[in-house]
Backbone of each chain as ProteinMPNN parsed JSONL, in Angstrom:
{"seq_chain_A": "GENVEQHPSTLSVQEGDSAVIKCTYSDSASNYFPWYKQELGKGPQLIIDIRSNVGEKKDQRIAVTLNKTAKHFSLHITETQPEDSAVYFCAATSGTYKYIFGTGTRLKVLA", "coords_chain_A": {"N_chain_A": [[0.811, -1.195, 0.0], [0.183, 2.391, 0.018], [2.863, 4.399, 1.183], [4.904, 6.45, 3.25], [8.092, 7.15, 4.082], [10.065, 8.634, 6.61], [12.949, 10.393, 7.601], [15.519, 11.903, 9.665], [14.193, 10.453, 12.759], [14.595, 11.967, 15.0], [16.321, 15.051, 15.411], [18.988, 17.037, 16.212], [20.342, 20.228, 16.2], [22.759, 22.861, 16.175], [22.041, 26.243, 16.922], [21.745, 28.315, 14.111], [22.915, 26.542, 12.388], [22.255, 24.283, 9.596], [19.355, 22.265, 8.828], [18.228, 19.124, 7.674], [15.635, 17.18, 6.439], [14.421, 14.096, 5.331], [12.257, 12.422, 3.013], [10.691, 9.531, 1.647], [8.575, 8.255, -0.841], [6.094, 5.815, -1.831], [4.095, 5.564, -3.758], [4.003, 6.032, -7.077], [2.294, 7.692, -8.41], [1.947, 9.909, -6.888], [1.593, 13.403, -6.512], [1.64, 15.76, -5.124], [3.213, 17.41, -2.455], [3.258, 18.288, 0.662], [4.704, 20.037, 3.505], [4.564, 19.996, 7.005], [4.58, 21.756, 10.119], [4.512, 21.028, 13.482], [3.842, 22.352, 16.498], [4.138, 22.035, 20.074], [1.168, 20.917, 21.486], [-0.41, 21.993, 19.506], [-2.078, 22.169, 16.269], [-0.996, 20.693, 13.115], [0.82, 22.863, 10.962], [0.983, 24.205, 7.754], [4.055, 24.667, 6.125], [5.552, 24.727, 3.793], [5.205, 23.682, 0.388], [5.259, 21.433, -2.46], [4.787, 20.744, -5.899], [4.493, 18.113, -8.364], [5.5, 18.956, -10.773], [7.591, 20.568, -10.377], [10.979, 21.043, -9.343], [12.258, 22.21, -7.216], [11.647, 24.404, -4.477], [11.593, 27.494, -2.784], [11.344, 29.349, 0.245], [12.229, 31.93, 1.89], [14.046, 30.979, 4.629], [13.5, 28.357, 4.276], [13.407, 25.465, 2.237], [12.351, 23.159, -0.27], [13.05, 20.138, -1.936], [12.519, 18.014, -4.737], [12.749, 14.791, -6.029], [11.603, 13.076, -8.479], [12.201, 10.765, -9.862], [13.656, 9.19, -8.115], [11.806, 9.102, -6.182], [11.816, 10.687, -3.834], [11.775, 13.37, -1.45], [12.86, 16.395, 0.125], [13.254, 18.454, 3.044], [14.723, 21.524, 3.721], [16.157, 23.519, 6.118], [17.633, 26.513, 6.717], [20.024, 28.452, 8.644], [19.076, 27.93, 11.324], [16.792, 28.564, 14.038], [15.907, 28.878, 17.526], [13.1, 28.897, 17.653], [12.406, 27.27, 15.587], [12.271, 24.763, 16.547], [10.383, 21.876, 16.753], [7.932, 19.389, 15.742], [8.212, 17.969, 12.602], [6.401, 17.124, 9.711], [6.261, 15.263, 6.731], [4.274, 14.807, 3.779], [2.398, 13.01, 1.282], [0.404, 12.923, -1.661], [-1.788, 11.534, -4.118], [-3.838, 12.677, -5.436], [-6.224, 11.79, -4.392], [-7.583, 12.911, -2.358], [-6.539, 11.938, -0.055], [-4.028, 12.313, 2.257], [-0.882, 10.868, 2.775], [0.98, 10.563, 5.525], [4.329, 11.088, 6.71], [6.303, 9.708, 9.413], [7.168, 11.663, 11.099], [9.535, 14.105, 12.333], [11.379, 15.035, 15.027], [12.638, 18.062, 15.672], [15.253, 19.684, 17.264], [16.566, 22.73, 18.132], [19.448, 23.91, 19.321], [20.355, 26.413, 21.527]], "CA_chain_A": [[0.0, 0.0, 0.0], [0.913, 3.65, 0.004], [3.711, 4.535, 2.356], [5.882, 7.537, 3.223], [9.108, 6.983, 5.122], [10.656, 9.924, 6.959], [14.165, 10.263, 8.411], [15.575, 11.046, 10.855], [13.059, 10.621, 13.673], [14.978, 13.102, 15.827], [17.436, 15.799, 14.841], [19.429, 18.158, 17.039], [21.317, 21.069, 15.519], [23.1, 24.107, 16.859], [21.433, 27.448, 16.329], [22.512, 28.858, 12.996], [23.234, 25.464, 11.448], [21.169, 23.848, 8.711], [18.701, 20.988, 9.138], [17.663, 18.473, 6.49], [14.748, 16.05, 6.731], [14.201, 13.412, 4.052], [11.103, 11.525, 2.908], [10.59, 8.697, 0.459], [7.21, 7.798, -1.012], [6.01, 4.571, -2.593], [3.129, 5.664, -4.843], [4.575, 6.846, -8.149], [1.284, 8.641, -8.875], [1.92, 11.062, -5.977], [1.886, 14.621, -7.263], [1.638, 16.937, -4.254], [4.026, 17.053, -1.306], [3.316, 19.37, 1.644], [5.429, 19.848, 4.752], [3.878, 20.623, 8.113], [5.28, 21.951, 11.385], [3.581, 20.909, 14.597], [4.372, 22.761, 17.792], [3.528, 21.318, 21.191], [-0.198, 21.282, 21.819], [-1.077, 22.672, 18.389], [-2.287, 21.391, 15.062], [0.036, 20.87, 12.08], [0.71, 24.078, 10.151], [1.725, 24.1, 6.497], [5.181, 25.594, 6.021], [5.953, 24.796, 2.388], [4.73, 22.53, -0.377], [5.8, 21.362, -3.81], [4.016, 19.871, -6.795], [5.394, 17.199, -9.076], [6.058, 19.571, -11.969], [8.636, 21.473, -9.916], [12.037, 20.288, -8.683], [12.71, 22.877, -5.999], [10.887, 25.605, -4.108], [12.235, 28.116, -1.627], [10.617, 30.429, 0.906], [13.136, 32.485, 2.898], [15.028, 30.022, 5.138], [12.993, 27.0, 4.061], [13.371, 25.012, 0.854], [11.991, 21.755, -0.478], [13.496, 19.595, -3.213], [11.783, 16.816, -5.129], [13.355, 13.938, -7.041], [10.521, 12.167, -8.843], [12.759, 9.494, -10.321], [14.013, 8.425, -6.92], [10.635, 9.179, -5.3], [12.066, 11.262, -2.528], [11.733, 14.829, -1.311], [13.568, 16.799, 1.337], [13.042, 19.788, 3.61], [15.972, 22.131, 4.142], [16.003, 24.746, 6.901], [18.94, 27.144, 6.936], [20.12, 29.434, 9.751], [18.034, 27.526, 12.27], [16.564, 29.384, 15.224], [15.215, 28.085, 18.558], [11.665, 28.773, 17.362], [12.2, 26.215, 14.583], [12.105, 23.501, 17.274], [9.012, 21.382, 16.603], [7.88, 18.135, 14.984], [7.95, 18.233, 11.194], [5.818, 16.0, 8.976], [6.077, 15.328, 5.291], [3.094, 14.077, 3.32], [2.291, 12.849, -0.161], [-0.919, 12.53, -2.107], [-1.853, 11.302, -5.564], [-5.084, 13.217, -5.971], [-7.356, 11.026, -3.886], [-7.943, 13.624, -1.131], [-5.926, 11.306, 1.116], [-2.62, 12.548, 2.509], [-0.147, 9.855, 3.515], [1.961, 11.312, 6.292], [5.5, 10.457, 7.273], [6.209, 9.437, 10.853], [7.532, 12.848, 11.86], [10.908, 14.356, 12.787], [11.437, 16.005, 16.12], [13.807, 18.92, 15.503], [15.634, 20.523, 18.409], [17.597, 23.698, 17.82], [20.115, 24.209, 20.585], [20.854, 27.792, 21.564]], "C_chain_A": [[0.85, 1.251, 0.0], [1.668, 3.824, 1.306], [4.633, 5.729, 2.165], [6.833, 7.309, 4.39], [9.81, 8.315, 5.351], [11.84, 9.69, 7.885], [14.848, 11.626, 8.531], [14.334, 11.245, 11.731], [13.327, 11.76, 14.668], [16.225, 13.74, 15.229], [17.749, 16.962, 15.76], [20.506, 18.923, 16.286], [21.605, 22.283, 16.384], [22.42, 25.266, 16.136], [22.348, 28.004, 15.246], [22.918, 27.816, 11.97], [22.02, 25.148, 10.579], [20.61, 22.507, 9.175], [18.092, 20.433, 7.86], [16.855, 17.262, 6.922], [14.357, 15.421, 5.393], [12.99, 12.468, 4.118], [11.143, 10.771, 1.586], [9.167, 8.174, 0.355], [7.171, 6.591, -1.934], [5.097, 4.685, -3.814], [3.656, 6.591, -5.937], [3.583, 7.845, -8.72], [1.196, 9.877, -7.974], [2.336, 12.311, -6.725], [1.843, 15.896, -6.425], [2.269, 16.548, -2.931], [4.111, 18.246, -0.346], [4.189, 19.0, 2.838], [4.706, 20.638, 5.84], [4.794, 20.707, 9.329], [4.25, 21.868, 12.496], [4.29, 21.266, 15.896], [3.559, 22.089, 18.891], [2.122, 21.834, 21.479], [-0.971, 21.974, 20.711], [-1.278, 21.726, 17.211], [-1.16, 21.616, 14.066], [-0.234, 22.117, 11.242], [1.562, 23.916, 8.897], [2.86, 25.12, 6.473], [5.668, 25.742, 4.589], [5.405, 23.567, 1.681], [5.346, 22.56, -1.762], [4.953, 20.407, -4.629], [4.982, 19.164, -7.739], [5.995, 17.802, -10.337], [7.186, 20.551, -11.642], [9.692, 20.667, -9.172], [12.474, 20.894, -7.36], [11.851, 24.106, -5.751], [11.505, 26.166, -2.841], [11.363, 29.23, -1.08], [11.462, 30.886, 2.082], [14.113, 31.411, 3.365], [14.632, 28.574, 4.868], [12.971, 26.678, 2.576], [12.963, 23.544, 0.814], [12.488, 21.349, -1.853], [12.756, 18.294, -3.471], [12.535, 16.084, -6.22], [12.322, 12.868, -7.382], [11.038, 10.791, -9.243], [13.056, 8.593, -9.129], [12.855, 8.358, -5.929], [11.022, 9.625, -3.907], [12.081, 12.782, -2.582], [12.282, 15.204, 0.062], [13.208, 18.217, 1.745], [14.388, 20.301, 4.108], [15.645, 23.414, 4.9], [17.395, 25.302, 7.149], [18.858, 28.125, 8.092], [19.07, 29.152, 10.82], [18.01, 28.409, 13.508], [15.824, 28.538, 16.258], [13.722, 27.896, 18.265], [11.359, 27.785, 16.229], [12.004, 24.859, 15.253], [10.642, 23.094, 17.252], [9.091, 19.975, 16.0], [7.474, 18.471, 13.556], [7.445, 16.956, 10.513], [5.862, 16.271, 7.484], [4.802, 14.558, 4.95], [3.123, 13.987, 1.804], [0.863, 12.465, -0.493], [-0.923, 12.411, -3.623], [-3.173, 11.78, -6.141], [-6.301, 12.425, -5.56], [-7.956, 11.672, -2.638], [-7.197, 13.076, 0.09], [-4.448, 11.642, 1.183], [-2.065, 11.321, 3.214], [0.988, 10.595, 4.209], [3.167, 10.45, 6.629], [5.343, 10.352, 8.783], [6.697, 10.583, 11.718], [9.006, 12.893, 12.247], [10.854, 15.401, 13.879], [12.744, 16.777, 16.004], [14.034, 19.75, 16.763], [16.771, 21.435, 17.971], [18.176, 24.176, 19.135], [20.729, 25.603, 20.54], [22.305, 27.856, 22.034]], "O_chain_A": [[2.079, 1.186, -0.016], [1.192, 3.456, 2.381], [5.091, 5.994, 1.054], [6.415, 7.28, 5.548], [10.112, 9.037, 4.402], [11.761, 8.901, 8.827], [14.773, 12.431, 7.603], [13.517, 12.124, 11.456], [12.398, 12.43, 15.12], [17.064, 13.07, 14.628], [16.878, 17.78, 16.055], [21.467, 18.334, 15.792], [20.79, 22.677, 17.218], [22.253, 25.26, 14.916], [23.556, 28.145, 15.437], [23.229, 28.148, 10.826], [20.923, 25.665, 10.791], [21.298, 21.721, 9.827], [17.514, 21.172, 7.063], [17.336, 16.42, 7.681], [14.006, 16.123, 4.444], [12.74, 11.815, 5.131], [11.568, 11.295, 0.557], [8.605, 7.702, 1.344], [8.091, 6.367, -2.721], [5.3, 3.98, -4.802], [3.743, 7.802, -5.737], [3.981, 8.758, -9.444], [0.44, 10.801, -8.276], [3.307, 12.297, -7.481], [1.994, 16.994, -6.961], [1.934, 15.519, -2.345], [4.955, 19.122, -0.531], [4.389, 17.825, 3.145], [4.294, 21.78, 5.636], [5.658, 19.857, 9.542], [3.231, 22.558, 12.458], [5.212, 20.577, 16.332], [2.438, 21.635, 18.665], [1.913, 23.029, 21.688], [-2.066, 22.486, 20.943], [-0.72, 20.629, 17.17], [-0.444, 22.614, 14.153], [-1.373, 22.388, 10.861], [2.729, 23.531, 8.978], [2.65, 26.297, 6.766], [6.156, 26.81, 4.22], [5.169, 22.534, 2.307], [5.887, 23.578, -2.192], [4.464, 19.395, -4.125], [6.135, 19.568, -7.889], [6.912, 17.22, -10.918], [7.672, 21.27, -12.516], [9.363, 19.722, -8.455], [12.993, 20.198, -6.488], [11.389, 24.761, -6.685], [11.89, 25.422, -1.939], [10.724, 29.964, -1.834], [11.41, 30.287, 3.156], [14.942, 30.965, 2.572], [15.38, 27.659, 5.212], [12.57, 27.505, 1.757], [13.208, 22.791, 1.757], [12.37, 22.106, -2.817], [12.411, 17.566, -2.541], [12.918, 16.683, -7.225], [12.183, 11.877, -6.665], [10.388, 9.777, -8.99], [12.75, 7.401, -9.135], [12.927, 7.628, -4.94], [10.612, 9.022, -2.916], [12.361, 13.388, -3.616], [12.184, 14.44, 1.022], [12.899, 19.065, 0.908], [15.103, 19.602, 4.825], [14.943, 24.287, 4.388], [18.242, 24.624, 7.732], [17.777, 28.572, 8.474], [18.277, 30.024, 11.174], [19.032, 28.923, 13.961], [15.17, 27.562, 15.887], [13.149, 26.856, 18.591], [10.196, 27.499, 15.946], [11.609, 23.899, 14.59], [9.767, 23.851, 17.672], [10.179, 19.443, 15.778], [6.495, 19.183, 13.337], [7.985, 15.868, 10.712], [5.541, 17.369, 7.03], [4.32, 13.754, 5.748], [3.782, 14.778, 1.13], [0.193, 11.777, 0.277], [-0.169, 13.09, -4.319], [-3.581, 11.338, -7.214], [-7.297, 12.385, -6.282], [-8.75, 11.044, -1.938], [-7.224, 13.692, 1.156], [-3.691, 11.302, 0.274], [-2.686, 10.792, 4.135], [1.851, 11.181, 3.556], [3.048, 9.238, 6.812], [4.372, 10.846, 9.355], [6.648, 10.493, 12.945], [9.639, 11.859, 12.46], [10.349, 16.506, 13.683], [13.823, 16.223, 16.211], [13.13, 20.424, 17.256], [17.808, 20.97, 17.498], [17.48, 24.771, 19.958], [21.511, 25.93, 19.647], [22.878, 28.942, 22.122]]}, "seq_chain_B": "DTAVSQTPKYLVTQMGNDKSIKCEQNLGHDTMYWYKQDSKKFLKIMFSYNNKELIINETVPNRFSPKSPDKAHLNLHINSLELGDSAVYFCASSLSGPTDTQYFGPGTRLTVL", "coords_chain_B": {"N_chain_B": [[-10.632, 35.177, 14.628], [-10.344, 32.474, 13.848], [-9.375, 29.925, 11.585], [-9.888, 27.104, 11.266], [-11.677, 25.562, 13.653], [-12.057, 23.707, 16.692], [-14.068, 21.993, 19.084], [-14.555, 20.139, 22.074], [-11.343, 21.292, 23.432], [-10.053, 19.619, 25.162], [-11.001, 16.39, 26.298], [-12.176, 14.285, 28.625], [-13.191, 11.127, 29.588], [-15.217, 8.296, 30.59], [-14.799, 4.79, 29.878], [-17.031, 3.297, 27.563], [-18.798, 5.38, 27.374], [-20.55, 7.834, 25.272], [-19.456, 10.29, 23.026], [-19.035, 13.551, 21.48], [-17.214, 15.467, 19.063], [-16.758, 18.69, 17.836], [-16.379, 20.496, 14.766], [-15.538, 23.372, 12.948], [-15.169, 25.394, 10.058], [-14.143, 28.503, 8.697], [-13.291, 29.179, 6.21], [-14.502, 28.921, 3.814], [-14.216, 26.557, 2.499], [-14.731, 23.469, 0.648], [-14.189, 20.871, 1.362], [-13.716, 18.66, 4.081], [-12.023, 17.072, 6.85], [-11.259, 14.349, 9.108], [-8.683, 13.471, 11.279], [-6.647, 11.132, 13.098], [-4.296, 11.266, 15.663], [-1.921, 9.344, 17.103], [-0.26, 8.209, 20.155], [2.356, 8.092, 19.414], [2.637, 10.096, 17.694], [1.812, 9.591, 15.126], [0.018, 10.419, 12.242], [-3.13, 9.808, 10.934], [-5.555, 9.538, 8.405], [-9.095, 9.565, 8.882], [-11.765, 10.147, 8.011], [-13.318, 11.832, 5.206], [-15.147, 14.556, 3.888], [-16.761, 15.944, 1.111], [-18.44, 18.697, 0.036], [-20.514, 17.974, 1.788], [-20.748, 15.288, 1.282], [-19.696, 11.968, 1.905], [-16.438, 11.025, 1.171], [-14.095, 9.759, 1.787], [-13.526, 6.979, 3.733], [-11.824, 5.521, 5.926], [-10.45, 2.484, 7.345], [-12.202, 2.358, 9.896], [-13.614, 1.818, 13.084], [-17.153, 1.068, 13.386], [-18.183, 2.479, 15.459], [-17.434, 5.042, 15.258], [-18.798, 7.899, 13.905], [-19.106, 10.233, 11.463], [-20.59, 13.471, 10.921], [-21.98, 15.795, 8.738], [-23.494, 18.648, 8.806], [-23.541, 20.935, 7.248], [-21.485, 22.597, 4.757], [-19.551, 23.898, 6.203], [-19.173, 22.638, 8.597], [-18.083, 19.745, 10.342], [-18.713, 17.14, 12.255], [-17.728, 14.77, 14.771], [-18.824, 11.822, 16.034], [-18.586, 9.549, 18.663], [-19.28, 6.356, 19.714], [-19.677, 4.202, 22.577], [-17.071, 4.373, 23.916], [-13.638, 3.318, 23.937], [-10.551, 2.292, 25.589], [-8.459, 2.396, 23.733], [-9.204, 4.413, 22.056], [-8.194, 6.72, 22.937], [-6.47, 9.577, 22.063], [-5.219, 12.264, 19.973], [-7.437, 14.157, 18.137], [-7.752, 15.551, 14.993], [-9.275, 18.028, 13.066], [-9.565, 19.035, 9.669], [-9.481, 21.169, 6.745], [-9.943, 21.721, 3.214], [-9.736, 23.506, 0.084], [-11.181, 22.449, -2.279], [-10.402, 20.582, -4.344], [-8.699, 17.382, -4.91], [-5.965, 17.582, -4.393], [-5.632, 19.896, -3.041], [-4.349, 22.152, -0.585], [-4.384, 21.165, 2.805], [-5.749, 22.465, 5.765], [-5.257, 22.553, 9.203], [-7.058, 22.112, 12.288], [-6.815, 22.986, 15.841], [-6.861, 20.678, 17.327], [-8.249, 18.011, 19.374], [-7.824, 16.637, 22.416], [-8.467, 13.501, 23.412], [-9.149, 11.558, 26.172], [-9.626, 8.415, 27.417], [-10.803, 6.805, 30.191]], "CA_chain_B": [[-10.921, 34.773, 13.252], [-9.715, 31.182, 13.656], [-9.793, 29.347, 10.322], [-10.489, 25.809, 11.579], [-11.788, 25.489, 15.109], [-12.599, 22.448, 17.224], [-14.457, 21.98, 20.485], [-13.694, 20.836, 23.039], [-9.906, 21.086, 23.251], [-9.757, 18.438, 25.964], [-12.192, 15.596, 26.598], [-11.839, 13.142, 29.482], [-14.445, 10.413, 29.772], [-15.103, 6.892, 30.985], [-15.078, 3.752, 28.887], [-18.436, 2.98, 27.349], [-19.582, 6.596, 27.118], [-20.649, 8.379, 23.915], [-19.033, 11.695, 23.021], [-18.93, 14.203, 20.173], [-16.264, 16.552, 18.854], [-17.289, 19.556, 16.779], [-15.401, 21.209, 13.947], [-16.094, 24.408, 12.077], [-14.171, 26.166, 9.299], [-14.69, 29.74, 8.115], [-12.464, 29.46, 5.035], [-15.281, 28.728, 2.6], [-13.77, 25.327, 1.849], [-15.755, 22.462, 0.361], [-13.787, 19.544, 1.833], [-13.283, 18.604, 5.477], [-11.392, 15.801, 7.189], [-10.897, 14.008, 10.477], [-7.47, 12.686, 11.436], [-6.319, 10.667, 14.446], [-2.858, 11.244, 15.945], [-1.722, 8.476, 18.263], [0.734, 8.641, 21.14], [3.665, 8.184, 18.75], [2.523, 11.245, 16.793], [1.465, 9.197, 13.774], [-1.22, 11.039, 11.758], [-3.799, 8.946, 9.958], [-6.882, 10.03, 8.051], [-10.223, 8.717, 9.232], [-12.887, 10.45, 7.134], [-13.317, 13.098, 4.485], [-16.408, 14.941, 3.268], [-16.711, 16.993, 0.106], [-19.813, 19.193, -0.146], [-21.36, 17.203, 2.688], [-20.807, 13.886, 0.892], [-18.559, 11.184, 2.374], [-15.582, 10.591, 0.064], [-13.077, 8.861, 2.341], [-13.897, 6.302, 4.974], [-10.777, 4.533, 6.154], [-10.858, 1.353, 8.183], [-12.5, 2.924, 11.202], [-14.757, 1.1, 13.687], [-18.488, 1.66, 13.201], [-18.496, 3.33, 16.612], [-17.126, 6.416, 14.859], [-19.71, 8.342, 12.856], [-19.016, 11.658, 11.15], [-21.817, 14.082, 10.426], [-21.711, 17.097, 8.148], [-24.774, 19.351, 8.614], [-23.335, 21.858, 6.135], [-20.089, 22.534, 4.284], [-18.638, 24.524, 7.159], [-19.117, 21.854, 9.824], [-17.951, 18.288, 10.297], [-18.646, 16.673, 13.631], [-17.352, 13.365, 14.939], [-19.483, 11.204, 17.179], [-17.969, 8.261, 19.0], [-20.084, 5.558, 20.641], [-19.049, 3.132, 23.359], [-15.643, 4.669, 23.895], [-12.694, 2.323, 24.434], [-9.265, 2.857, 25.992], [-7.654, 2.612, 22.532], [-9.643, 5.618, 21.336], [-7.44, 7.866, 23.458], [-5.604, 10.124, 21.019], [-5.589, 13.627, 19.601], [-8.206, 14.152, 16.897], [-7.629, 16.816, 14.268], [-10.124, 18.349, 11.933], [-8.866, 19.823, 8.655], [-10.305, 21.502, 5.588], [-9.23, 22.148, 2.007], [-10.606, 24.279, -0.8], [-12.136, 21.596, -2.984], [-9.804, 19.519, -5.14], [-8.031, 16.291, -4.187], [-4.602, 17.905, -3.959], [-5.607, 21.214, -2.405], [-3.708, 22.165, 0.72], [-5.259, 20.945, 3.958], [-5.481, 23.328, 6.919], [-5.646, 21.788, 10.379], [-7.511, 22.75, 13.513], [-5.89, 22.88, 16.971], [-6.885, 19.338, 17.9], [-8.997, 17.66, 20.581], [-7.169, 15.505, 23.107], [-9.452, 12.616, 24.037], [-8.606, 10.584, 27.118], [-10.655, 7.478, 27.876], [-10.332, 6.174, 31.439]], "C_chain_B": [[-10.208, 33.465, 12.917], [-10.26, 30.513, 12.409], [-10.525, 28.017, 10.533], [-10.508, 25.69, 13.103], [-12.446, 24.173, 15.517], [-13.003, 22.663, 18.667], [-14.9, 20.588, 20.881], [-12.219, 20.621, 22.725], [-9.449, 19.844, 24.021], [-11.066, 17.732, 26.287], [-11.741, 14.372, 27.382], [-13.138, 12.442, 29.816], [-14.18, 8.958, 30.151], [-15.363, 5.972, 29.801], [-16.565, 3.503, 28.778], [-19.309, 4.187, 27.068], [-19.616, 6.938, 25.631], [-20.276, 9.853, 23.974], [-18.974, 12.227, 21.597], [-17.864, 15.283, 20.191], [-16.782, 17.365, 17.663], [-16.166, 20.27, 16.049], [-16.113, 22.192, 13.04], [-14.954, 25.088, 11.336], [-14.858, 27.367, 8.651], [-13.905, 30.168, 6.891], [-13.253, 29.358, 3.729], [-14.882, 27.479, 1.837], [-14.92, 24.351, 1.654], [-15.453, 21.105, 0.992], [-13.281, 19.616, 3.268], [-12.868, 17.185, 5.829], [-11.343, 15.612, 8.703], [-9.669, 13.108, 10.439], [-7.345, 12.247, 12.893], [-4.799, 10.661, 14.58], [-2.635, 10.449, 17.227], [-0.576, 8.986, 19.133], [2.137, 8.755, 20.543], [3.667, 9.279, 17.689], [2.15, 10.862, 15.363], [0.095, 9.745, 13.394], [-1.864, 10.156, 10.7], [-5.202, 9.476, 9.676], [-7.959, 9.022, 8.457], [-11.336, 8.896, 8.206], [-12.61, 11.729, 6.35], [-14.69, 13.3, 3.858], [-16.13, 16.051, 2.27], [-18.136, 17.42, -0.194], [-20.828, 18.31, 0.586], [-21.487, 15.732, 2.303], [-19.536, 13.167, 1.355], [-17.737, 10.707, 1.19], [-14.44, 9.692, 0.527], [-13.622, 8.279, 3.636], [-12.883, 5.192, 5.179], [-11.285, 3.441, 7.087], [-11.028, 1.843, 9.612], [-13.681, 2.154, 11.793], [-16.076, 1.832, 13.49], [-18.9, 2.564, 14.35], [-18.223, 4.801, 16.309], [-18.073, 6.812, 13.724], [-19.566, 9.847, 12.648], [-20.369, 12.174, 10.67], [-21.492, 15.48, 9.935], [-23.035, 17.806, 7.88], [-24.722, 20.379, 7.485], [-21.855, 21.869, 5.801], [-19.09, 23.061, 5.299], [-18.431, 23.703, 8.433], [-18.952, 20.366, 9.547], [-17.723, 17.815, 11.722], [-18.316, 15.185, 13.668], [-17.998, 12.833, 16.201], [-18.881, 9.826, 17.412], [-18.829, 7.556, 20.039], [-19.213, 4.57, 21.403], [-17.527, 3.258, 23.387], [-14.801, 3.582, 24.551], [-11.366, 2.992, 24.766], [-8.415, 3.232, 24.771], [-8.077, 3.816, 21.707], [-8.914, 6.858, 21.831], [-6.415, 8.321, 22.434], [-5.928, 11.607, 20.886], [-6.271, 13.552, 18.235], [-8.144, 15.536, 16.263], [-8.652, 16.883, 13.148], [-9.289, 19.173, 10.953], [-9.843, 20.176, 7.55], [-9.414, 21.881, 4.417], [-10.239, 22.741, 1.043], [-11.639, 23.398, -1.492], [-11.469, 20.366, -3.575], [-9.002, 18.527, -4.327], [-6.597, 16.575, -3.796], [-4.515, 19.326, -3.402], [-5.033, 21.107, -1.001], [-4.726, 21.992, 1.838], [-4.788, 21.81, 5.129], [-6.086, 22.686, 8.162], [-6.153, 22.681, 11.511], [-6.527, 22.486, 14.641], [-5.893, 21.52, 17.666], [-7.758, 19.22, 19.134], [-8.317, 16.441, 21.199], [-8.233, 14.722, 23.866], [-8.74, 11.611, 24.927], [-9.751, 9.723, 27.631], [-10.099, 6.708, 29.072], [-11.025, 4.837, 31.679]], "O_chain_B": [[-9.563, 33.336, 11.876], [-11.47, 30.521, 12.182], [-11.638, 27.827, 10.043], [-9.461, 25.716, 13.749], [-13.268, 23.61, 14.794], [-12.362, 23.424, 19.392], [-15.562, 19.912, 20.093], [-11.887, 19.84, 21.834], [-8.563, 19.116, 23.573], [-12.096, 18.366, 26.519], [-11.012, 13.526, 26.864], [-14.087, 13.078, 30.275], [-13.057, 8.466, 30.041], [-16.056, 6.335, 28.85], [-17.278, 3.499, 29.781], [-20.431, 4.046, 26.582], [-18.833, 6.417, 24.837], [-20.724, 10.58, 24.862], [-18.877, 11.465, 20.635], [-17.639, 15.933, 21.212], [-17.183, 16.817, 16.636], [-15.138, 20.607, 16.635], [-17.147, 21.887, 12.446], [-13.894, 25.334, 11.912], [-15.972, 27.276, 8.136], [-13.847, 31.353, 6.56], [-12.73, 29.673, 2.66], [-15.18, 27.357, 0.649], [-15.925, 24.382, 2.364], [-16.353, 20.279, 1.144], [-12.518, 20.513, 3.627], [-13.299, 16.221, 5.196], [-11.381, 16.573, 9.471], [-9.607, 12.132, 9.691], [-7.864, 12.898, 13.8], [-4.096, 10.123, 13.725], [-3.101, 10.833, 18.299], [-0.003, 10.047, 18.881], [3.001, 9.432, 21.1], [4.593, 9.372, 16.883], [2.169, 11.714, 14.474], [-0.877, 9.563, 14.128], [-1.238, 9.8, 9.702], [-5.942, 9.82, 10.597], [-7.765, 7.808, 8.386], [-11.798, 7.926, 7.605], [-11.808, 12.575, 6.746], [-15.314, 12.36, 3.366], [-15.366, 16.976, 2.543], [-18.953, 16.607, -0.627], [-21.871, 17.956, 0.036], [-22.253, 14.999, 2.929], [-18.433, 13.695, 1.215], [-18.27, 10.054, 0.294], [-13.88, 8.942, -0.273], [-14.111, 8.996, 4.509], [-13.046, 4.077, 4.682], [-12.423, 3.488, 7.555], [-10.112, 1.752, 10.43], [-14.646, 1.867, 11.085], [-16.114, 3.061, 13.436], [-19.858, 3.328, 14.231], [-18.712, 5.692, 17.003], [-18.137, 6.131, 12.701], [-19.866, 10.637, 13.542], [-21.176, 11.439, 10.101], [-20.819, 16.253, 10.618], [-23.642, 17.591, 6.831], [-25.735, 20.659, 6.844], [-21.056, 21.225, 6.481], [-17.911, 22.706, 5.256], [-17.589, 24.054, 9.26], [-19.583, 19.804, 8.652], [-16.673, 18.061, 12.315], [-18.589, 14.446, 12.722], [-17.75, 13.33, 17.3], [-18.693, 9.045, 16.479], [-19.078, 8.095, 21.117], [-18.152, 4.159, 20.932], [-16.802, 2.369, 22.942], [-15.181, 3.004, 25.569], [-11.078, 4.096, 24.304], [-7.736, 4.258, 24.774], [-7.385, 4.199, 20.764], [-9.003, 7.923, 21.219], [-5.584, 7.529, 21.988], [-6.79, 12.137, 21.588], [-5.742, 12.954, 17.298], [-8.44, 16.548, 16.9], [-8.858, 15.929, 12.398], [-8.406, 19.924, 11.367], [-10.903, 19.563, 7.427], [-8.274, 22.307, 4.601], [-11.442, 22.512, 1.164], [-12.841, 23.587, -1.307], [-11.909, 19.24, -3.341], [-8.659, 18.799, -3.177], [-6.05, 15.877, -2.942], [-3.423, 19.887, -3.307], [-5.21, 20.099, -0.318], [-5.797, 22.598, 1.817], [-3.598, 21.877, 5.438], [-7.261, 22.322, 8.181], [-5.738, 23.83, 11.664], [-5.507, 21.831, 14.427], [-5.029, 21.241, 18.498], [-7.982, 20.196, 19.85], [-8.243, 15.371, 20.595], [-8.82, 15.212, 24.83], [-7.837, 10.902, 24.482], [-10.718, 10.226, 28.202], [-9.065, 6.048, 28.978], [-10.752, 4.171, 32.677]]}, "name": "protein", "num_of_chains": 2, "seq": "GENVEQHPSTLSVQEGDSAVIKCTYSDSASNYFPWYKQELGKGPQLIIDIRSNVGEKKDQRIAVTLNKTAKHFSLHITETQPEDSAVYFCAATSGTYKYIFGTGTRLKVLADTAVSQTPKYLVTQMGNDKSIKCEQNLGHDTMYWYKQDSKKFLKIMFSYNNKELIINETVPNRFSPKSPDKAHLNLHINSLELGDSAVYFCASSLSGPTDTQYFGPGTRLTVL"}
C-alpha cells in the first residue's frame, strides 16, 4: 500500500546550522508534497509545499526539493533558530484527497 | 478569526460513554477531514467529506460516525468509547480539489479512562 518513510526521527542542531529532513514515497502517482510543522499542543501548520512539476521551491530560510525518479523529497532549513524547534511531517498525495503522512521528525535547535 | 476550530480542546471520559467533537471552518472550503494522531505522533486520516458527501472512509470502527450538517461543519461522534480511542483528533479543511492544501484545527485531546 501507500507509504511515506521519513528520516531522521529526531534531529538536534546548533542554532545557525542547517537541518535536512528526508522523505521517500512509494506511490509513483503522488503529485503533491506538503510539509507541516507541529508545535507542542497545536495542530500541524503548512510551512511549504511542492508539486510534481517542480524540482525545488524556496521560501526564505525553508526550501523543499523533489526527485521524482528516486521518489524522494527533502526539507531544508537554513540558519536555524530556537523557534524552529518542533515536529515536522512530510506528506504525499496522488489526488485522492488522502494525505499519507510520514512518521515525523522532532527537531531541536540548541541555543 | 480562527480558520479551523474544534471543540472541546480536551475531553476526558469513561469507557463505554458516547461523546462528540465539533469542527467548524470559516475558510469557505468544500472539503473537510478528520485525522487521528496516536501517542507516537502518527497522523492517519479517518474520514473526508466533500460538499457534505462522504468521500473517504478509512478502516474505522463503526463506533465512529461523522456528520456534516453543512459545508462549514464536520462533527465526529464516538459511541461506546474504548481505551484505545485515546488520542488527539484533528479536523482539517481544504478548498475543494483532491490535492488542495489541507489546513488543520488545533486538535482535541481525548482521554478514555
